[in-house]
N, C-alpha and C positions, 0 to 999 in steps of 0.2 A: 673795530674789526677785529681780528683774530687775537691781536694783542689785549685787546680789552675784554674780550671773552674768556681769556687766560688768567687776565688778572682777578677778575671778577669771581671764576671757578676757584682759584686760589684762597681768595677771602674766605670764601664759603667752606671750603674744606678746613681752614687754620681756624674758623670759628665754630665748626662741629667738633664736638667730642667723640672721638670713634670709639672710646672705650664703653662709653652709653648708650650706643647704637643698640645693641642686643638686650640693654636692660628694659624691663617691662613693668610700670606700676601696677598693683593688684590690690589694691587697699580692701577689697570686698573678700578677701582670701585670709584665713588663717595659716599663719606660719606656726612651725614648729616651735621656733621660740615663743609664741602667744600661747602656744597651746599647754607649753611647759612651766604652768603657773596655777596660784590658786584658782583663779579665773578658769582658766583650762580644766582643771581636776575637777570644779564642778561641773562644768559641761559633758565630759567625758560620764560623769556618774551619772547624769540625769538621763542620757543616752542609754546609758546600761540598763536602767530602771526601766525605759521605755522598752527597749529591744527583749528585755524578759519578759515583759507583759504581753509584747506582740507574739513570741514563742509560746507562750501559754494559751492568751485567751485571744490572739487575732486584734487588727486594730479597729479602731470606731466607726473607718471610713469604708469598711466591707473590700480593700482591696488585697487585704492578706486572711488568712484563715488559720488560727492557731491549732496547737496541739488538740485542746479539749473539742474541739467542733471536728477535725479530721477522725480522731478515734473515736467520738461519738456516731459519725457517718458509717465507719467501719463496720461499727458491733452493733448497729441497728440502735442505739440508743437514742438516736436524732434521724431526722427525715430531711431532706433538700428537696426543693421544686425549682432549684436554680441549673440551668442546664451546663455541663460540661462535670458536674458532680457523680455522674450516674457510676462512675468506674468504681469509685470509693464504695458506693451504696450496694454495689453489687458483688463487691470483694474481688474485683479484677483491677487490683490496683495499677496504673501504670506510674510509677516513681517520676516519670519525667512530665507530667500533664499536672495541672491546678485540679485540688487543691493539694496533694501529694509534694509537691516539688515546693510550694509556699512554704511548708512547713519546715522542711530541711531547711531551705536558706534561712528562717527564722532562727532555729537553731542553732545554726554557726555564727549567726549575727549577736545572739545574745552570749554564748560562750566567748567568743572573741571580745566583745565588748565589755564584760564584766571582766576579764583579767586585764583589760586598757585602764578601765577605772581603777581598779585595786590599784595597780600601778601608780598612778596619777596622786589619788588621794593619798596614797602613804608617802609619797616623795613632796608634793606641793602643796597639799592643804597644812593649813596652819594647826600647829598643836591644841586640840580643845577636847571638850566632853563630844561635840557634834561630831570631830574628826573620828575618835572612837566609835560611835553608834555607827557610823555611814561605812566603816571598815567593815566592824561585824555584820551588817545588813548585807553587803555585798558577797562575803563568803556563804551567808547563808543562802542567797539567791543563786549561786553557783553550785551548792550542793542539791536544788532542787532543779536547776538545769540538769546535771547529769543524772539524776533519780528519775525524772520521766524522760530523758532518753535512752535509758536504760529498760525502761519498762516498755517503752512505744515501740524500740529498733530492736531487730535481730543482732546476732552478735558481730565484731566487724566492724564496730562504728568509728569513723576517724573524727578525732578530736584535735583540738588548736591547742595547744600547752604554752604558747607565747604572745606576749604584747608586742614585739620585736617585727613590725612589718616589713623590715629589710631584709631579715632571717626568720619569715616564718617556719614552724616545726610543728607537724601535724603527728599524731600516735593512734594506729590503729588498738582498738580495745573490745574486749570481750563485755558482756552486760556486766558480770560479777566485776570485771575491774571497774566501769562506772558506779556500780553501786560503792565499792570502797572509796572511789574519789569523792563521792557524795558524802560517807560518813567523813573522810579525812577533812572537808570543807564545813561539813557543820560542827566538828569538834575544834575547830578553827574559831568558827561564829561564836561558840561558846567560851573559850579564851578569851576571845578578844573582845565580847559584849561585856557591857559595865553591869552593875548590878539592877540599875534603875531601865534597863533595855529590855523588858519581861517579852516584850511583842517578839523581839529578835530571840531571846532564848527560847520560848516557848515553841515559836517556828521551827527553831532548828533542834530540839529535841523530838518534835512530832517528824520531822524530814529524817532526822536519825533512825529513830523505831521504824519509819515505813522501810526505809533501807535495808534494814536486820530483818525485818519481816521478808522484803525481796530475796533474801540472802537464806531464808529458811532460820534464822534464829530468832526464834520467839522468845525464848527466854529472857535474852539478853534484852531485845525490845521491850520486854514487859517491865524489866526493870530500872528502865530509864526515869 
């Protein structure tokens, strides 16, 4: 009767740990603790390299057009038979429509992911020549991220300056400020790189010279 039902209900409640009712097991999700590790740092670095590649060149599946294709369409260096790109080809750019919208999103991803990767590799990767090379490479790529944005966009570009997702911070910068930010990153890459990191060193020197040319400092660029 009711007494038996009450007893059974009491036994069920007693056997159930109420503090675990709202706990959910998510073995397929990466926790902050797992990300804050050498493995997590390696994953963030790999993501940063991929995001930079997408920002500059687009992806290999055709879902995103990178900066080089978008600017090529805008300046008649390239032609496209793909529907929806006519506004770029006719210089009536709608920034909210593909591919203009794609490129802007890729810039933000590349910029932010490189900051995250630099923070993680610096803090969690084991000390080694590989770590030195990876840090120098990321600074070099961030330099190119800023220089390309400065060349492609008008003044007033919002740029993320922190890897803290809980407290994001964005600054609005001019093209000249973007070139200065690029030069600072190239200088850091040159300082961090080992003598054997010749590809990174050469890339940073080319990038710095390009930024100086963008600032009309031709003699300084020629002296590198």
